[in-house]
C-alpha positions as CSV (number, residue, x, y, z in Angstrom):
1,M,32.4,-7.6,-33.5
2,F,29.3,-9.0,-31.8
3,M,27.5,-9.2,-35.2
4,F,30.4,-11.1,-36.7
5,F,30.3,-13.7,-33.9
6,C,26.5,-14.0,-33.8
7,Y,25.8,-14.3,-37.5
8,N,28.7,-16.7,-38.2
9,F,28.5,-19.1,-35.2
10,A,25.4,-19.4,-33.1
11,S,22.1,-19.0,-34.9
12,A,19.9,-19.0,-31.8
13,L,22.0,-16.2,-30.3
14,A,21.7,-14.2,-33.5
15,L,17.9,-14.8,-33.6
16,Y,17.6,-13.7,-29.9
17,W,19.7,-10.6,-30.4
18,T,17.8,-9.5,-33.6
19,V,14.3,-10.1,-32.1
20,Q,15.2,-8.4,-28.9
21,N,16.6,-5.3,-30.7
22,V,13.5,-5.1,-32.9
23,I,11.2,-5.3,-29.9
24,S,13.2,-2.7,-28.0
25,I,13.1,-0.3,-31.0
26,F,9.4,-0.7,-31.3
27,Q,8.9,-0.2,-27.5
28,T,11.0,3.0,-27.6
29,W,9.1,4.3,-30.5
30,L,5.8,3.6,-28.8
31,M,6.9,5.3,-25.6
32,K,8.1,8.4,-27.4
33,R,4.6,8.7,-29.0
34,Q,2.9,8.9,-25.6
35,P,2.0,12.5,-24.4
36,E,3.7,13.8,-21.3
37,P,1.5,13.3,-18.2
38,E,0.2,16.4,-16.5
39,L,1.6,16.8,-13.1
40,V,-0.9,17.9,-10.4
41,K,0.0,19.0,-6.9
42,Q,-1.7,17.1,-4.1
43,A,-2.4,18.2,-0.6
44,P,0.1,16.9,1.9
45,R,-1.0,13.8,3.8
46,A,-1.3,13.7,7.5
47,S,1.6,12.0,9.3
48,F,1.2,8.8,11.3
49,M,1.4,10.6,14.6
50,E,-1.3,13.2,13.5
51,M,-3.6,10.3,12.5
52,A,-3.0,8.5,15.8
53,M,-3.7,11.6,17.8
54,A,-6.9,12.3,15.9
55,A,-8.1,8.7,16.5
56,R,-7.3,9.0,20.3
57,Q,-9.3,12.2,20.5
58,Q,-12.2,10.5,18.8
59,Q,-12.0,7.7,21.3
60,D,-11.9,10.1,24.3
61,A,-14.9,12.0,22.9
62,A,-16.9,8.8,22.5
63,K,-16.1,7.8,26.1
64,K,-17.2,11.2,27.4
65,A,-20.5,11.0,25.4
66,K,-21.4,7.6,27.0
67,G,-21.1,8.8,30.5
68,P,-19.8,6.9,33.5
69,R,-20.3,3.1,33.8
70,T,-22.9,1.9,36.2
71,G,-23.3,-1.5,37.7
72,G,-22.3,-3.6,40.6
73,G,-19.6,-2.8,43.1
74,G,-17.0,-5.0,41.3
75,G,-18.4,-8.3,42.9
76,S,-19.1,-11.5,41.2
77,A,-22.7,-12.3,40.2
78,F,-22.2,-15.9,41.3
79,R,-20.9,-14.8,44.8
80,D,-23.8,-12.4,45.1
81,Q,-26.3,-15.3,44.4
82,Q,-24.7,-17.4,47.2
83,R,-24.9,-14.6,49.7
84,K,-28.7,-14.1,49.1
85,Q,-29.4,-17.8,49.8
């Protein structure tokens, strides 16, 4: 029925329908020629929480390696200058 309407009334629609079908047939033929891909199992990835915990442990280890912070008693360098004068 579709062929009757297309080829007797609207020439642009018939052209579109014909070209589209030829292209889809070619595409299907081309895809069928492709070999099946080999499926390879991959190791499971770490979850977000596992990655976050590992990053936190690395930060803690880096802080311990640096040692305690040394310096002034929490005062201001400007205020200390004024007291000396």
